[in-house]
SEFIZA-305723 format. One line per field, with one value per residue: x, y, z of N, C-alpha, C in turn; residue number from 1. Coordinates in steps of 0.1 Angstrom, whole numbers. Layout:
# residues N
n_east = (X; ...) .
n_north = (Y; ...) .
n_up = (Z; ...) .
ca_east = (X; ...) .
ca_north = (Y; ...) .
ca_up = (Z; ...) .
c_east = (X; ...) .
c_north = (Y; ...) .
c_up = (Z; ...) .
nr = (NUM; ...) .
END
This chain:
# residues 276
n_east = (-238; -215; -185; -190; -200; -178; -161; -135; -109; -85; -62; -47; -63; -81; -71; -69; -96; -103; -88; -103; -127; -117; -109; -134; -146; -130; -136; -164; -160; -146; -164; -184; -168; -164; -190; -204; -213; -187; -173; -161; -128; -126; -148; -166; -157; -161; -175; -205; -218; -244; -274; -269; -245; -220; -227; -229; -244; -272; -265; -264; -277; -286; -320; -323; -315; -292; -280; -250; -244; -226; -233; -229; -241; -258; -239; -234; -232; -249; -270; -291; -316; -334; -356; -370; -358; -339; -304; -284; -256; -235; -208; -192; -166; -156; -138; -122; -122; -144; -165; -163; -169; -195; -208; -204; -217; -243; -247; -244; -266; -285; -280; -259; -226; -199; -167; -140; -107; -105; -86; -75; -89; -85; -78; -81; -81; -96; -111; -106; -133; -145; -173; -180; -159; -163; -188; -180; -163; -181; -199; -181; -174; -199; -204; -182; -188; -212; -202; -183; -200; -216; -197; -188; -211; -209; -192; -188; -177; -170; -173; -165; -186; -190; -172; -163; -131; -122; -95; -77; -92; -104; -125; -135; -135; -133; -123; -125; -106; -112; -94; -70; -41; -10; 8; -1; -20; -51; -71; -64; -75; -64; -44; -51; -67; -67; -68; -81; -80; -99; -100; -107; -90; -85; -60; -26; 4; 19; 8; 0; -26; -61; -69; -76; -72; -59; -50; -34; -34; -18; 5; 6; 36; 37; 17; 23; 35; 16; -4; -16; -49; -58; -45; -38; -12; 16; 23; 48; 59; 55; 31; 23; 7; -18; -26; -50; -51; -73; -75; -68; -90; -111; -105; -111; -131; -151; -156; -168; -167; -139; -131; -144; -133; -106; -108; -120; -102; -79; -88; -95; -70; -56; -71; -68; -40; -39; -52; -36) .
n_north = (-20; 4; 25; 37; 18; 5; 14; 36; 17; 17; 0; 11; 30; 17; -5; -14; -18; -37; -58; -63; -72; -95; -110; -115; -130; -153; -163; -170; -188; -208; -219; -228; -248; -267; -275; -281; -306; -323; -312; -317; -304; -286; -270; -267; -249; -224; -191; -176; -152; -131; -111; -90; -93; -117; -152; -182; -201; -224; -242; -274; -286; -309; -311; -285; -258; -233; -200; -182; -148; -123; -92; -67; -44; -34; -36; -57; -87; -116; -142; -165; -185; -216; -219; -199; -166; -143; -134; -105; -85; -55; -47; -26; -9; -31; -59; -88; -109; -103; -105; -132; -143; -134; -145; -173; -177; -172; -193; -215; -212; -219; -246; -254; -264; -256; -270; -254; -239; -217; -199; -187; -165; -146; -120; -90; -63; -33; -32; -14; 0; 11; 23; 35; 27; -1; -1; 7; -14; -36; -28; -30; -57; -71; -65; -78; -104; -109; -108; -128; -150; -149; -153; -179; -193; -197; -217; -251; -273; -289; -267; -249; -235; -198; -183; -172; -176; -178; -178; -164; -144; -140; -138; -164; -188; -221; -238; -270; -292; -318; -338; -359; -351; -361; -385; -376; -386; -402; -397; -374; -345; -320; -321; -337; -330; -314; -279; -245; -214; -185; -153; -127; -105; -85; -74; -80; -94; -98; -83; -51; -39; -41; -68; -88; -122; -149; -182; -214; -250; -280; -255; -248; -246; -229; -211; -187; -174; -167; -142; -117; -105; -70; -47; -64; -84; -106; -122; -131; -132; -147; -159; -176; -162; -146; -112; -87; -55; -40; -12; -6; -17; 0; 23; 17; 22; 4; -15; -39; -54; -55; -70; -95; -102; -106; -128; -147; -149; -159; -183; -198; -200; -214; -238; -248; -254; -273; -294; -303) .
n_up = (-144; -130; -126; -102; -85; -76; -51; -37; -21; -6; 13; 33; 45; 60; 74; 101; 107; 87; 98; 121; 110; 98; 120; 132; 112; 112; 137; 133; 113; 126; 143; 125; 111; 131; 137; 114; 90; 74; 43; 9; 0; 20; 22; 42; 61; 53; 48; 35; 11; 20; 18; 34; 46; 59; 61; 80; 69; 76; 106; 120; 151; 168; 173; 167; 144; 136; 126; 121; 117; 102; 101; 79; 72; 92; 111; 130; 150; 147; 160; 146; 154; 147; 163; 189; 200; 180; 186; 191; 187; 189; 166; 170; 188; 203; 217; 203; 221; 238; 220; 214; 240; 245; 223; 228; 252; 245; 227; 245; 261; 243; 242; 227; 221; 208; 199; 200; 197; 219; 227; 205; 202; 222; 226; 243; 236; 225; 194; 163; 145; 116; 104; 79; 62; 62; 49; 23; 17; 17; -3; -25; -24; -28; -54; -67; -60; -73; -100; -100; -96; -119; -139; -131; -137; -164; -168; -176; -164; -132; -104; -75; -48; -47; -22; 11; 25; 57; 68; 52; 44; 19; -9; -30; -57; -71; -101; -116; -135; -139; -139; -122; -102; -113; -94; -70; -40; -46; -28; -14; -5; -6; -26; -47; -70; -101; -107; -109; -93; -84; -71; -47; -28; 1; 4; 15; 29; 7; -15; -10; -12; -22; -44; -74; -81; -101; -101; -104; -98; -103; -112; -146; -165; -187; -184; -172; -193; -209; -225; -205; -198; -204; -181; -160; -144; -140; -110; -86; -61; -30; -38; -69; -97; -117; -115; -109; -99; -76; -76; -102; -115; -107; -121; -146; -176; -180; -156; -149; -172; -176; -154; -159; -183; -176; -158; -175; -198; -186; -175; -198; -210; -190; -188; -214; -214; -193; -204; -224) .
ca_east = (-229; -205; -174; -195; -202; -165; -156; -121; -107; -71; -61; -41; -74; -90; -64; -73; -110; -103; -84; -114; -136; -110; -110; -148; -148; -123; -144; -175; -155; -142; -177; -189; -159; -166; -204; -211; -208; -175; -175; -148; -120; -127; -159; -174; -151; -162; -187; -212; -223; -258; -279; -264; -232; -216; -235; -224; -256; -277; -257; -272; -274; -297; -333; -322; -305; -289; -271; -243; -244; -218; -241; -220; -250; -261; -227; -238; -230; -262; -273; -305; -319; -347; -366; -366; -355; -325; -295; -277; -247; -228; -194; -184; -160; -155; -127; -126; -125; -157; -175; -163; -175; -209; -214; -205; -227; -256; -248; -246; -280; -293; -276; -249; -212; -188; -154; -129; -96; -109; -74; -72; -97; -83; -73; -91; -79; -107; -108; -111; -144; -149; -185; -179; -150; -170; -198; -173; -159; -193; -203; -172; -175; -211; -203; -173; -195; -221; -195; -177; -211; -220; -186; -189; -222; -205; -183; -196; -171; -172; -168; -169; -193; -182; -173; -152; -123; -118; -81; -70; -102; -106; -137; -130; -141; -124; -128; -118; -104; -117; -82; -62; -27; -1; 16; -9; -29; -64; -80; -59; -83; -55; -35; -54; -75; -62; -78; -77; -87; -102; -103; -106; -83; -84; -46; -19; 18; 25; 3; -6; -39; -70; -66; -82; -61; -61; -38; -37; -27; -5; 7; 13; 47; 35; 6; 29; 40; 3; -7; -26; -58; -53; -46; -33; 2; 20; 29; 57; 64; 45; 24; 24; -6; -21; -32; -56; -53; -86; -74; -69; -104; -119; -101; -115; -143; -161; -149; -174; -161; -125; -129; -149; -123; -95; -111; -123; -90; -69; -94; -94; -56; -52; -78; -61; -27; -41; -57; -26) .
ca_north = (-15; 14; 27; 42; 6; 0; 26; 35; 7; 16; -7; 20; 38; 9; -17; -19; -22; -49; -68; -66; -81; -107; -118; -120; -141; -165; -168; -177; -200; -219; -225; -236; -259; -277; -280; -284; -318; -321; -312; -318; -292; -277; -261; -266; -239; -211; -182; -173; -139; -129; -98; -79; -97; -131; -162; -196; -209; -231; -251; -283; -288; -317; -307; -271; -253; -219; -194; -171; -138; -111; -82; -56; -33; -29; -37; -65; -101; -122; -157; -167; -199; -220; -217; -189; -153; -141; -127; -95; -76; -46; -49; -14; -7; -44; -68; -102; -118; -100; -111; -146; -147; -132; -155; -187; -177; -173; -207; -224; -211; -227; -260; -257; -263; -258; -273; -248; -234; -203; -191; -180; -153; -141; -106; -81; -49; -28; -32; -3; -3; 23; 18; 39; 18; -14; 1; 7; -28; -44; -25; -36; -72; -76; -64; -88; -116; -111; -110; -142; -160; -148; -160; -193; -199; -200; -229; -263; -283; -287; -255; -247; -222; -186; -184; -165; -184; -169; -177; -154; -133; -138; -144; -171; -201; -229; -246; -282; -297; -332; -347; -360; -346; -372; -387; -373; -396; -398; -392; -363; -334; -308; -322; -347; -325; -303; -269; -231; -206; -171; -148; -113; -103; -71; -70; -89; -91; -99; -72; -43; -33; -51; -73; -100; -131; -162; -191; -228; -261; -275; -244; -251; -237; -220; -202; -174; -168; -163; -128; -115; -94; -57; -42; -74; -87; -119; -120; -143; -132; -152; -169; -173; -161; -134; -102; -74; -48; -34; 2; -6; -20; 12; 33; 12; 27; -6; -24; -53; -61; -57; -81; -107; -105; -111; -141; -156; -151; -168; -196; -204; -203; -225; -250; -253; -260; -284; -305; -307) .
ca_up = (-133; -134; -117; -88; -76; -71; -44; -32; -10; -2; 26; 44; 51; 69; 77; 114; 106; 80; 107; 130; 103; 96; 133; 133; 102; 117; 148; 128; 105; 135; 148; 114; 109; 142; 139; 101; 83; 65; 29; 2; -3; 32; 20; 54; 70; 47; 50; 23; 10; 21; 13; 43; 52; 57; 69; 81; 65; 88; 113; 127; 165; 173; 167; 164; 135; 138; 116; 126; 106; 104; 94; 76; 69; 105; 119; 141; 150; 150; 160; 142; 156; 141; 174; 199; 196; 176; 194; 183; 195; 180; 163; 173; 202; 210; 215; 198; 233; 243; 211; 216; 252; 243; 214; 234; 263; 238; 222; 256; 265; 233; 243; 217; 227; 198; 205; 192; 205; 222; 229; 193; 202; 236; 226; 249; 232; 217; 180; 156; 135; 109; 97; 65; 55; 61; 39; 10; 14; 14; -17; -35; -24; -34; -69; -71; -58; -85; -112; -99; -98; -133; -146; -127; -144; -178; -168; -176; -155; -117; -97; -61; -45; -44; -7; 18; 33; 68; 72; 44; 42; 5; -16; -41; -61; -79; -113; -116; -148; -139; -139; -110; -103; -113; -83; -57; -36; -51; -17; -8; -10; -8; -37; -58; -81; -109; -105; -109; -82; -88; -59; -44; -15; 6; 5; 24; 30; -7; -23; 1; -15; -27; -58; -79; -85; -108; -101; -108; -91; -103; -122; -159; -166; -198; -181; -169; -205; -216; -225; -195; -202; -201; -167; -151; -145; -134; -97; -83; -47; -20; -46; -84; -103; -124; -105; -114; -87; -75; -80; -117; -119; -104; -131; -160; -181; -179; -147; -149; -184; -173; -145; -165; -194; -168; -154; -187; -206; -179; -174; -211; -212; -181; -192; -226; -210; -185; -212; -234) .
c_east = (-219; -194; -179; -198; -189; -158; -142; -120; -92; -70; -55; -52; -82; -84; -68; -87; -111; -98; -95; -124; -130; -111; -124; -151; -142; -131; -156; -171; -151; -154; -183; -181; -162; -180; -210; -205; -197; -179; -161; -141; -122; -138; -168; -169; -154; -174; -192; -217; -239; -262; -273; -251; -229; -223; -227; -232; -260; -267; -265; -268; -286; -310; -333; -312; -303; -279; -264; -241; -236; -225; -233; -228; -253; -250; -229; -233; -243; -261; -288; -309; -332; -359; -361; -362; -341; -317; -286; -268; -239; -214; -186; -179; -159; -141; -131; -129; -139; -168; -175; -171; -191; -216; -215; -214; -241; -258; -250; -260; -289; -290; -266; -235; -202; -175; -143; -118; -99; -97; -70; -79; -97; -79; -84; -90; -91; -103; -114; -122; -149; -161; -185; -170; -156; -181; -192; -168; -170; -199; -195; -174; -187; -210; -193; -180; -204; -213; -188; -188; -215; -210; -187; -200; -220; -197; -191; -190; -174; -166; -172; -179; -184; -184; -161; -144; -117; -103; -74; -80; -104; -118; -132; -139; -131; -131; -119; -118; -111; -106; -76; -48; -18; 8; 10; -18; -43; -74; -75; -66; -75; -48; -39; -60; -69; -73; -72; -86; -88; -107; -102; -101; -84; -70; -39; -4; 25; 21; -5; -19; -48; -67; -75; -71; -67; -49; -43; -29; -29; -4; 13; 24; 44; 25; 12; 34; 28; 1; -19; -35; -54; -55; -40; -18; 5; 27; 37; 61; 53; 36; 26; 10; -7; -29; -38; -59; -67; -86; -74; -83; -113; -117; -106; -129; -155; -156; -155; -168; -146; -123; -133; -138; -110; -97; -112; -110; -80; -75; -93; -80; -52; -59; -72; -48; -29; -46; -48; -21) .
c_north = (-5; 16; 31; 30; 0; 12; 25; 25; 6; 10; 1; 28; 30; -5; -23; -25; -36; -61; -72; -75; -95; -116; -123; -131; -153; -171; -176; -189; -211; -227; -234; -249; -270; -283; -285; -297; -315; -321; -312; -304; -282; -267; -259; -256; -225; -203; -179; -158; -139; -115; -87; -83; -112; -140; -175; -205; -217; -242; -261; -285; -296; -314; -292; -268; -238; -213; -183; -161; -126; -100; -69; -44; -26; -30; -45; -80; -107; -137; -158; -181; -203; -219; -206; -175; -151; -133; -117; -87; -67; -50; -37; -13; -20; -50; -81; -111; -115; -106; -126; -150; -145; -143; -169; -187; -179; -188; -217; -223; -218; -241; -264; -254; -266; -260; -267; -243; -219; -194; -183; -166; -146; -127; -97; -66; -45; -26; -20; -8; 9; 19; 23; 31; 4; -12; 0; -7; -37; -41; -31; -51; -77; -75; -75; -102; -119; -115; -124; -152; -160; -155; -175; -200; -202; -212; -242; -274; -280; -274; -256; -236; -210; -184; -176; -175; -175; -167; -166; -142; -130; -145; -151; -183; -208; -236; -258; -288; -311; -342; -347; -356; -359; -373; -383; -384; -392; -394; -380; -350; -321; -309; -331; -341; -313; -292; -255; -224; -191; -164; -133; -111; -88; -65; -78; -85; -91; -87; -63; -36; -44; -56; -86; -109; -143; -170; -205; -238; -274; -265; -248; -241; -226; -209; -188; -167; -164; -148; -126; -103; -81; -53; -51; -76; -100; -116; -133; -143; -136; -162; -166; -173; -148; -125; -91; -66; -40; -19; 3; -8; -7; 23; 29; 19; 17; -17; -38; -61; -64; -69; -95; -111; -111; -125; -151; -159; -160; -182; -204; -209; -215; -238; -257; -260; -272; -296; -309; -321) .
c_up = (-138; -124; -103; -79; -71; -64; -40; -21; -6; 12; 37; 51; 61; 73; 91; 114; 98; 89; 117; 123; 101; 109; 135; 124; 106; 128; 143; 120; 114; 140; 137; 111; 119; 141; 126; 96; 73; 51; 22; 1; 8; 30; 32; 64; 65; 51; 36; 23; 11; 16; 22; 50; 50; 66; 69; 73; 77; 93; 121; 142; 171; 165; 163; 152; 138; 128; 124; 114; 110; 95; 92; 72; 82; 115; 132; 139; 155; 151; 157; 143; 149; 150; 184; 192; 191; 186; 186; 192; 185; 178; 167; 187; 210; 208; 210; 210; 238; 233; 212; 229; 251; 234; 220; 245; 257; 233; 233; 261; 256; 234; 233; 223; 216; 204; 196; 202; 208; 225; 217; 193; 216; 237; 232; 245; 223; 203; 173; 146; 129; 100; 82; 57; 52; 50; 25; 7; 10; 0; -27; -36; -30; -49; -74; -70; -69; -97; -112; -102; -113; -141; -143; -135; -158; -179; -167; -167; -141; -112; -83; -59; -45; -29; -1; 27; 44; 71; 65; 41; 27; 0; -28; -45; -70; -91; -113; -131; -150; -139; -126; -113; -103; -101; -70; -53; -40; -41; -10; -13; -12; -21; -48; -70; -88; -109; -108; -99; -87; -75; -58; -29; -12; 6; 16; 24; 16; -16; -13; -1; -21; -42; -61; -84; -93; -107; -104; -100; -99; -114; -135; -161; -177; -195; -179; -182; -214; -215; -215; -200; -197; -186; -157; -153; -137; -121; -93; -68; -37; -27; -61; -90; -110; -114; -113; -101; -88; -80; -96; -122; -117; -115; -145; -163; -179; -169; -147; -161; -182; -164; -151; -176; -187; -164; -165; -195; -199; -177; -187; -213; -203; -185; -204; -223; -202; -193; -223; -231) .
nr = (1; 2; 3; 4; 5; 6; 7; 8; 9; 10; 11; 12; 13; 14; 15; 16; 17; 18; 19; 20; 21; 22; 23; 24; 25; 26; 27; 28; 29; 30; 31; 32; 33; 34; 35; 36; 37; 38; 39; 40; 41; 42; 43; 44; 45; 46; 47; 48; 49; 50; 51; 52; 53; 54; 55; 56; 57; 58; 59; 60; 61; 62; 63; 64; 65; 66; 67; 68; 69; 70; 71; 72; 73; 74; 75; 76; 77; 78; 79; 80; 81; 82; 83; 84; 85; 86; 87; 88; 89; 90; 91; 92; 93; 94; 95; 96; 97; 98; 99; 100; 101; 102; 103; 104; 105; 106; 107; 108; 109; 110; 111; 112; 113; 114; 115; 116; 117; 118; 119; 120; 121; 122; 123; 124; 125; 126; 127; 128; 129; 130; 131; 132; 133; 134; 135; 136; 137; 138; 139; 140; 141; 142; 143; 144; 145; 146; 147; 148; 149; 150; 151; 152; 153; 154; 155; 156; 157; 158; 159; 160; 161; 162; 163; 164; 165; 166; 167; 168; 169; 170; 171; 172; 173; 174; 175; 176; 177; 178; 179; 180; 181; 182; 183; 184; 185; 186; 187; 188; 189; 190; 191; 192; 193; 194; 195; 196; 197; 198; 199; 200; 201; 202; 203; 204; 205; 206; 207; 208; 209; 210; 211; 212; 213; 214; 215; 216; 217; 218; 219; 220; 221; 222; 223; 224; 225; 226; 227; 228; 229; 230; 231; 232; 233; 234; 235; 236; 237; 238; 239; 240; 241; 242; 243; 244; 245; 246; 247; 248; 249; 250; 251; 252; 253; 254; 255; 256; 257; 258; 259; 260; 261; 262; 263; 264; 265; 266; 267; 268; 269; 270; 271; 272; 273; 274; 275; 276) .
END
């Protein structure tokens, strides 16, 4: 891989389009959360990276299974059932309310009735959709996804899948130390397990451009005193964690090595501190 595989991704150039994708991801995530068997650490609400976009993976519905697919290559929302014809609609020039209504009409015809709060998707304003910006985002994300999975494969302890959390629209995975957090209820999936998180965000109110992050729960006090691999820095506003901005990555002579070294160096340091 080279720098050409990490295209420019300044959020100012595609903020409205990113928000359109974010809304679509939340819609699919809500359906999956309602219809998919519960998994630990809320892994049943996430989306997964496919060859052409984000998938819910197969969702059970009686004798039928179906997949919701956010196709970022053809710029379509798809329903792929185990029986019958697939359904497809364009993402361009649409409102989130229109997409919701079309999707739920299709699911109803299939005999599927997800119970979600549809008022969350009631905005009828036409959303901006820049196909070129989506192409650049998808190219960048697929490269990060591969590198995350490659790094995850080097870790012997329990890890989560690499997955997209719709609420923050970040691709991430977690590593677990195997220890419980002192004082936390052992069955509290939010707080019981000591862990580190590794993720890729398109930008938010804390950092206005795309970035890679590494953080830990609970955060070892000494971790922020650890030397951060070249190009990264420690962030404290909004969340505490190490950050490698995407723009820094694109300027690196070997971006894949820079990203892997960032993840690996911090994971080694965090695991060492957690095991003290």
